[in-house]
C-alpha positions as CSV (number, residue, x, y, z in Angstrom):
1,X,24.5,-3.5,-29.3
2,X,27.4,-2.2,-27.1
3,X,27.9,-3.2,-23.5
4,X,26.8,0.1,-22.1
5,X,23.6,0.0,-24.1
6,X,23.0,-3.5,-22.9
7,X,23.5,-2.5,-19.3
8,X,21.1,0.5,-19.7
9,X,18.5,-1.8,-21.3
10,X,18.9,-4.3,-18.5
11,X,18.4,-1.6,-15.9
12,X,15.4,-0.2,-17.7
13,X,13.8,-3.7,-18.0
14,X,14.4,-4.5,-14.3
15,X,13.1,-1.3,-12.9
16,X,10.3,-0.2,-15.3
17,X,6.7,-1.0,-14.9
18,X,5.8,-3.9,-17.3
19,X,3.6,-2.5,-20.1
20,X,1.6,-5.7,-20.3
21,X,0.6,-5.7,-16.6
22,X,-3.0,-4.9,-16.1
23,X,-4.8,-4.5,-12.8
24,X,-6.9,-7.6,-13.6
25,X,-3.7,-9.7,-14.0
26,X,-2.3,-8.2,-10.8
27,X,-5.4,-9.1,-8.8
28,X,-4.9,-12.7,-9.7
29,X,-1.3,-12.9,-8.6
30,X,-1.1,-15.0,-5.4
31,X,2.6,-14.6,-4.7
32,X,3.1,-11.7,-2.3
33,X,6.7,-10.9,-3.6
34,X,5.4,-10.7,-7.2
35,X,2.6,-8.4,-6.1
36,X,5.0,-6.2,-4.2
37,X,7.4,-6.0,-7.1
38,X,4.7,-4.9,-9.5
39,X,3.5,-2.2,-7.1
40,X,7.0,-0.8,-6.4
41,X,7.6,-0.4,-10.1
42,X,4.6,1.8,-10.5
43,X,5.8,5.4,-10.0
44,X,2.3,6.7,-9.3
45,X,1.6,4.2,-6.5
46,X,5.1,4.7,-5.0
47,X,4.5,8.4,-4.6
48,X,1.0,8.1,-3.0
49,X,-0.2,7.3,0.5
50,X,0.7,4.4,2.6
51,X,-2.5,2.5,1.7
52,X,-1.8,2.8,-2.0
53,X,1.8,1.5,-1.6
54,X,0.5,-1.5,0.4
55,X,-1.6,-2.7,-2.5
56,X,0.4,-5.9,-2.7
57,X,-1.0,-7.1,0.7
58,X,-3.7,-9.8,0.4
59,X,-5.8,-11.9,2.8
60,X,-4.5,-11.9,6.4
61,X,-1.4,-9.9,5.5
62,X,-3.5,-6.8,6.4
63,X,-4.1,-8.0,9.9
64,X,-0.4,-8.5,10.7
65,X,1.1,-5.8,13.0
66,X,4.1,-3.8,11.8
67,X,6.2,-1.5,13.8
68,X,8.1,1.4,12.2
69,X,10.5,3.7,14.1
70,X,11.8,7.1,13.2
71,X,14.6,8.6,15.1
72,X,15.5,12.3,14.9
73,X,18.5,14.0,16.4
74,X,17.7,16.8,18.9
75,X,18.5,20.2,17.5
76,X,18.2,23.8,18.3
77,X,16.8,24.6,14.9
78,X,13.4,23.7,13.6
79,X,14.5,21.9,10.4
80,X,15.2,18.3,9.6
81,X,17.5,17.2,6.8
82,X,16.0,14.5,4.6
83,X,19.0,12.6,3.2
84,X,18.6,10.8,-0.1
85,X,15.6,12.7,-1.4
86,X,17.6,13.8,-4.5
87,X,18.3,10.2,-5.4
88,X,14.7,9.2,-4.9
89,X,13.4,12.0,-7.0
90,X,16.0,11.4,-9.7
91,X,15.0,7.7,-9.9
92,X,11.3,8.6,-10.0
93,X,11.7,11.3,-12.7
94,X,14.4,9.6,-14.8
95,X,11.8,7.7,-16.9
96,X,8.4,8.9,-18.1
97,X,5.3,7.7,-16.5
98,X,3.6,5.3,-19.0
99,X,0.0,4.9,-19.9
100,X,0.1,1.4,-18.4
101,X,1.2,2.8,-15.1
102,X,-1.6,5.4,-15.2
103,X,-4.3,2.9,-16.1
104,X,-3.1,0.4,-13.4
105,X,-2.9,3.1,-10.7
106,X,-6.4,4.4,-11.6
107,X,-7.9,0.9,-11.4
108,X,-6.1,0.1,-8.2
109,X,-7.2,3.3,-6.5
110,X,-10.8,2.9,-7.6
111,X,-10.8,-0.7,-6.3
112,X,-10.0,0.3,-2.8
């Protein structure tokens, strides 16, 4: 196996949804970072609403306040430029959505 292929395989393994991960296994993970990692690797959950992407939160984490700020430059036109959308879409669409991702997302959505 050449070095480029090894690097591509490493990238795929690091950023792909694990085919063995079921929603039942996920529900039993207690480590918040592990739960967040699983959710962020599921392309279906990452393209859905806020509540779906916060599926890694458990217990009192839901009660914690968060503040998000969005700044937009004043302009005379009515358009905003969204920088980086091409990279995000390319990342999301570069690998096919797997059956494991579909099954996991369906169970996660039905459980809410």
